[in-house]
PLY file of the C-alpha trace (Angstrom):
ply
format ascii 1.0
element vertex 356
property float x
property float y
property float z
element edge 355
property int vertex1
property int vertex2
end_header
-57.30 173.40 48.33
-59.08 176.77 48.65
-62.39 175.30 47.52
-61.97 172.36 49.88
-61.45 174.71 52.84
-64.41 176.82 51.79
-66.62 173.75 51.49
-65.68 172.78 55.04
-66.89 176.19 56.18
-70.07 175.88 54.13
-70.81 172.55 55.77
-70.06 173.91 59.24
-72.54 176.75 58.61
-75.19 174.21 57.56
-75.52 175.79 54.11
-76.44 174.09 50.86
-74.51 176.63 48.82
-72.52 179.85 49.07
-72.84 182.69 46.57
-69.63 184.77 46.30
-69.78 188.35 45.01
-66.96 190.29 46.70
-64.42 190.93 43.88
-61.24 189.93 45.76
-62.96 186.80 47.03
-64.06 185.93 43.49
-60.49 186.31 42.30
-59.06 184.37 45.24
-61.26 181.35 44.57
-61.44 181.30 40.78
-58.69 183.48 39.32
-61.25 185.68 37.56
-60.17 189.33 37.66
-63.33 190.96 36.32
-64.58 192.26 39.65
-68.36 192.23 39.92
-68.74 190.69 36.47
-69.43 187.26 37.94
-71.13 185.54 40.85
-69.54 182.31 42.07
-71.81 179.52 43.30
-70.13 176.89 45.46
-71.85 173.74 46.69
-70.38 170.55 48.18
-69.90 169.29 44.61
-70.24 172.15 42.12
-68.18 175.24 41.37
-70.11 177.53 39.02
-69.38 181.00 37.64
-72.44 183.01 36.57
-71.66 185.78 34.09
-72.81 187.56 30.94
-71.43 187.78 27.42
-68.93 190.55 28.26
-66.94 188.33 30.63
-67.60 184.91 29.08
-64.28 184.63 27.27
-62.33 186.04 30.23
-63.78 183.49 32.64
-63.10 180.66 30.22
-59.46 181.73 30.13
-58.94 182.62 33.77
-61.20 180.05 35.47
-61.35 177.06 33.10
-62.16 174.58 35.87
-65.36 176.42 36.81
-68.63 175.55 35.13
-69.83 178.58 33.19
-73.47 179.68 33.32
-74.14 182.56 30.95
-77.12 184.88 31.20
-78.32 187.58 28.80
-79.79 189.83 31.49
-78.78 190.65 35.04
-76.77 187.91 36.70
-79.57 187.36 39.17
-81.85 186.27 36.31
-79.91 182.99 36.12
-80.57 182.11 39.75
-84.06 180.51 39.62
-83.15 177.83 37.06
-79.75 177.32 38.69
-81.05 176.66 42.22
-83.75 174.41 40.83
-81.14 172.33 39.03
-78.85 172.20 42.05
-81.63 171.52 44.53
-80.27 173.98 47.09
-82.47 175.73 49.65
-80.29 177.35 52.31
-77.94 179.76 50.56
-75.22 181.88 52.13
-74.36 185.29 50.72
-71.70 187.87 51.57
-73.66 190.24 53.76
-70.91 192.87 53.88
-70.94 193.21 50.09
-74.49 192.81 48.81
-76.49 196.05 48.75
-80.04 196.37 50.08
-81.43 196.66 46.54
-79.42 193.66 45.35
-80.66 191.63 48.29
-84.23 192.50 47.36
-83.63 191.29 43.80
-82.01 188.11 45.06
-84.86 187.39 47.46
-87.38 187.75 44.63
-85.36 185.54 42.28
-84.71 182.94 44.98
-88.24 182.77 46.32
-88.58 179.66 48.45
-84.90 179.68 49.41
-83.48 180.90 52.70
-80.84 183.60 52.23
-78.30 183.59 55.07
-75.92 186.56 55.51
-72.35 185.36 56.05
-69.41 187.47 57.19
-65.72 186.83 56.47
-66.01 183.23 55.31
-63.56 183.71 52.44
-61.73 186.62 54.08
-60.66 184.31 56.91
-59.10 181.98 54.34
-57.35 184.87 52.60
-55.76 186.04 55.86
-53.12 183.28 55.77
-50.97 183.50 52.65
-49.14 180.74 50.83
-45.61 181.28 49.54
-46.77 182.15 46.03
-48.94 184.94 47.41
-46.11 186.20 49.60
-43.82 186.34 46.56
-46.40 188.44 44.70
-46.75 190.81 47.65
-42.98 191.11 47.87
-42.85 192.23 44.22
-45.32 195.00 45.04
-43.28 195.91 48.14
-40.06 196.15 46.13
-41.73 198.48 43.64
-43.03 200.81 46.36
-39.60 200.80 48.01
-38.05 201.78 44.68
-40.59 204.58 44.22
-39.73 205.98 47.63
-36.00 205.87 46.86
-36.75 207.76 43.64
-38.81 210.45 45.33
-36.10 211.25 47.88
-33.91 212.31 44.93
-36.75 214.19 43.24
-38.46 216.12 46.01
-37.48 219.74 46.64
-38.89 222.66 48.63
-41.44 224.61 46.60
-43.02 221.55 45.00
-46.66 220.94 45.80
-47.98 217.80 47.45
-49.83 217.03 44.21
-46.62 217.19 42.19
-44.89 214.77 44.56
-47.88 212.43 44.64
-48.08 212.34 40.84
-44.35 211.63 40.54
-44.76 208.65 42.89
-47.74 207.32 40.95
-46.07 207.89 37.59
-42.95 206.05 38.76
-44.87 203.01 39.96
-47.10 202.82 36.88
-44.10 203.03 34.53
-42.08 200.48 36.49
-44.53 197.57 36.60
-47.57 198.51 38.68
-51.01 197.59 37.36
-52.28 200.51 39.41
-51.68 202.13 42.77
-53.06 200.43 45.88
-54.91 203.58 47.00
-54.85 207.33 46.52
-51.31 208.39 47.43
-50.89 210.49 50.57
-48.40 213.34 50.77
-49.06 215.28 53.97
-46.57 218.08 54.50
-46.35 220.27 57.57
-49.63 220.51 59.46
-51.38 218.41 56.78
-49.42 215.44 58.12
-51.54 215.56 61.28
-54.31 213.96 59.19
-53.40 210.25 58.89
-55.27 209.97 55.57
-54.60 213.43 54.19
-55.27 213.94 50.49
-52.66 215.62 48.32
-53.17 219.36 47.94
-51.65 222.42 46.32
-49.74 223.15 49.54
-46.08 223.87 48.82
-43.52 221.76 50.63
-41.04 223.58 52.83
-37.62 222.72 54.17
-37.43 221.61 57.80
-41.02 220.35 58.13
-42.23 216.74 58.42
-43.59 215.18 55.20
-45.64 211.99 55.54
-45.80 209.90 52.35
-48.04 206.82 52.10
-47.97 204.85 48.85
-48.48 201.40 47.42
-48.43 199.47 44.15
-50.49 196.58 42.81
-48.48 193.83 41.10
-50.10 190.57 39.93
-53.22 191.63 41.81
-51.46 191.99 45.16
-50.94 195.24 47.03
-48.16 196.92 48.92
-48.43 199.69 51.50
-45.51 201.86 52.57
-45.27 204.98 54.71
-42.18 207.01 55.37
-41.79 210.43 56.98
-39.00 212.70 55.83
-37.64 216.21 56.32
-35.85 218.16 53.61
-32.87 219.76 55.27
-32.28 219.86 59.00
-35.15 218.88 61.33
-35.72 220.54 64.68
-35.41 218.81 68.06
-39.16 218.21 68.26
-39.15 216.23 65.04
-36.13 214.20 66.14
-37.78 213.27 69.44
-41.11 212.30 67.87
-39.50 210.41 65.00
-37.26 208.49 67.39
-40.29 207.49 69.49
-42.23 206.20 66.48
-39.21 204.34 65.13
-38.50 202.68 68.50
-42.12 201.59 68.73
-42.05 200.08 65.25
-38.72 198.28 65.62
-39.73 196.89 69.02
-43.06 195.61 67.69
-41.43 193.95 64.69
-39.00 192.18 67.04
-41.63 191.01 69.54
-44.80 190.08 67.61
-45.27 186.30 67.55
-47.89 183.81 66.36
-50.54 183.16 68.99
-50.83 186.80 70.04
-54.05 188.62 69.43
-53.99 191.70 67.25
-54.70 193.75 70.36
-51.68 192.31 72.19
-49.44 193.04 69.20
-50.76 196.59 68.99
-49.93 197.16 72.65
-46.24 196.38 72.10
-45.83 199.57 70.09
-48.59 201.58 71.77
-47.03 201.24 75.22
-43.82 202.90 74.00
-45.68 205.82 72.44
-47.87 206.20 75.52
-44.86 206.17 77.85
-43.35 208.99 75.80
-46.46 211.08 76.44
-48.07 210.74 72.99
-50.68 208.05 73.62
-53.61 210.28 72.65
-51.81 211.24 69.44
-51.71 207.62 68.18
-55.36 207.14 67.33
-55.33 204.29 64.82
-54.41 200.64 65.00
-50.86 199.38 64.61
-51.58 197.54 61.40
-53.84 195.68 59.00
-53.61 192.74 56.67
-52.44 193.25 53.08
-53.06 191.02 50.09
-55.51 191.20 47.20
-56.93 194.18 49.11
-54.79 196.81 50.75
-56.87 196.55 53.93
-57.94 193.05 54.90
-57.58 190.57 57.73
-55.93 190.36 60.20
-56.56 193.44 62.32
-53.63 194.52 64.47
-55.43 197.05 66.58
-56.54 198.02 70.05
-60.09 198.38 68.68
-60.65 195.33 66.44
-57.82 193.09 67.52
-59.55 189.95 68.77
-58.17 187.83 65.91
-55.28 185.52 66.75
-52.20 186.10 64.61
-50.97 183.06 62.69
-47.85 182.12 60.78
-48.32 183.10 57.13
-50.28 186.25 57.83
-49.06 189.42 56.09
-49.75 192.76 57.73
-48.43 196.27 58.26
-46.65 197.64 61.32
-47.28 201.39 61.24
-47.19 203.35 64.49
-47.70 207.09 64.23
-47.95 210.34 66.18
-50.13 213.19 64.90
-50.17 216.68 66.38
-52.56 219.39 65.10
-50.87 222.59 63.86
-47.54 220.76 63.65
-47.84 217.61 61.58
-47.30 213.90 61.92
-44.85 211.03 61.80
-45.77 207.55 60.60
-43.42 204.73 59.63
-44.94 201.68 57.97
-43.48 198.32 56.95
-45.10 195.14 55.63
-44.18 191.96 57.49
-44.84 188.25 57.10
-45.44 186.46 60.38
-43.34 183.30 60.61
-43.19 180.72 63.38
-40.29 182.58 65.02
-41.55 186.14 64.48
-41.81 188.85 61.87
-40.00 188.74 58.55
-39.86 192.35 57.38
-40.45 192.60 53.62
-40.07 196.38 53.40
-36.56 197.60 52.66
-37.17 201.32 52.12
-34.76 203.52 54.05
-35.95 204.80 57.41
-33.45 207.65 57.34
-35.71 210.70 57.57
-33.33 213.48 56.47
-33.21 214.37 52.78
-30.31 216.78 52.08
-31.11 220.13 50.53
0 1
1 2
2 3
3 4
4 5
5 6
6 7
7 8
8 9
9 10
10 11
11 12
12 13
13 14
14 15
15 16
16 17
17 18
18 19
19 20
20 21
21 22
22 23
23 24
24 25
25 26
26 27
27 28
28 29
29 30
30 31
31 32
32 33
33 34
34 35
35 36
36 37
37 38
38 39
39 40
40 41
41 42
42 43
43 44
44 45
45 46
46 47
47 48
48 49
49 50
50 51
51 52
52 53
53 54
54 55
55 56
56 57
57 58
58 59
59 60
60 61
61 62
62 63
63 64
64 65
65 66
66 67
67 68
68 69
69 70
70 71
71 72
72 73
73 74
74 75
75 76
76 77
77 78
78 79
79 80
80 81
81 82
82 83
83 84
84 85
85 86
86 87
87 88
88 89
89 90
90 91
91 92
92 93
93 94
94 95
95 96
96 97
97 98
98 99
99 100
100 101
101 102
102 103
103 104
104 105
105 106
106 107
107 108
108 109
109 110
110 111
111 112
112 113
113 114
114 115
115 116
116 117
117 118
118 119
119 120
120 121
121 122
122 123
123 124
124 125
125 126
126 127
127 128
128 129
129 130
130 131
131 132
132 133
133 134
134 135
135 136
136 137
137 138
138 139
139 140
140 141
141 142
142 143
143 144
144 145
145 146
146 147
147 148
148 149
149 150
150 151
151 152
152 153
153 154
154 155
155 156
156 157
157 158
158 159
159 160
160 161
161 162
162 163
163 164
164 165
165 166
166 167
167 168
168 169
169 170
170 171
171 172
172 173
173 174
174 175
175 176
176 177
177 178
178 179
179 180
180 181
181 182
182 183
183 184
184 185
185 186
186 187
187 188
188 189
189 190
190 191
191 192
192 193
193 194
194 195
195 196
196 197
197 198
198 199
199 200
200 201
201 202
202 203
203 204
204 205
205 206
206 207
207 208
208 209
209 210
210 211
211 212
212 213
213 214
214 215
215 216
216 217
217 218
218 219
219 220
220 221
221 222
222 223
223 224
224 225
225 226
226 227
227 228
228 229
229 230
230 231
231 232
232 233
233 234
234 235
235 236
236 237
237 238
238 239
239 240
240 241
241 242
242 243
243 244
244 245
245 246
246 247
247 248
248 249
249 250
250 251
251 252
252 253
253 254
254 255
255 256
256 257
257 258
258 259
259 260
260 261
261 262
262 263
263 264
264 265
265 266
266 267
267 268
268 269
269 270
270 271
271 272
272 273
273 274
274 275
275 276
276 277
277 278
278 279
279 280
280 281
281 282
282 283
283 284
284 285
285 286
286 287
287 288
288 289
289 290
290 291
291 292
292 293
293 294
294 295
295 296
296 297
297 298
298 299
299 300
300 301
301 302
302 303
303 304
304 305
305 306
306 307
307 308
308 309
309 310
310 311
311 312
312 313
313 314
314 315
315 316
316 317
317 318
318 319
319 320
320 321
321 322
322 323
323 324
324 325
325 326
326 327
327 328
328 329
329 330
330 331
331 332
332 333
333 334
334 335
335 336
336 337
337 338
338 339
339 340
340 341
341 342
342 343
343 344
344 345
345 346
346 347
347 348
348 349
349 350
350 351
351 352
352 353
353 354
354 355
């Protein structure tokens, strides 16, 4: 089914073949998990995996239906004989992935062929998940939820952000994660004003906001979870900001429907934050797609939100407010868009107060 849909796109682009190099796209189409260890060649009739000795056995196991072409040098060295055999002339390549130097090598190896840069051909297919993919994402979501529940019992004032981040990673890796989805964020106090803060030696204090962003990879699929907590009693400022972010998130999850653009969905939450006087403090999009990559299509954003949301898409809903010299609040869930609205996969508690 995936190859059939891709071939329709190849035909619509008037291409003779498409060369796939982006690792998640390679996995999506073939099942091969070896990253850049293979180039997939798709024509109206053929499905070929070009690789070297190191990945030969892995491809035979993971992608048995793909014809294997093995080369002893760089993968590009197999291209001249391959295109001659296939008789292809107009070849699409993933322009967002191939480097300038790689393109130069390809152009030399494919002399006489027209190389056409293509954007998002496979990514557009990946944006709508089937039920098997959703089940895999849900496993990753459950693991991240469990890690967050664990950390609320572990965290104490005086710990460093690094200690908390490592405990989260250790928990996920020892409870079924292949790896973490991204470098874990623990932004305490004023560090939380940086949406993508890195963990530091800063010691966590009672009464301050602590933004934690984490995710696990299970069966190749990612999760992404953010919660903001306070150890002990928060002040009135935190309560007001947290309540605003939570209202924005809950309202968006209740109102987003198929057929909306990502920009329209973003506005549902953004309007609430703006009305509360914090519009300038919410500087990122409401959400992003999640799947084999932790950031993929669709875009749910006021900047790149032209895409139309469809049933089967999986994305985050993560409004936030960030104030320099104070900190930040972000609350993030993963949802599946169904015909009647959002199905929220995330079950982590949104209670922000952790008792001393």
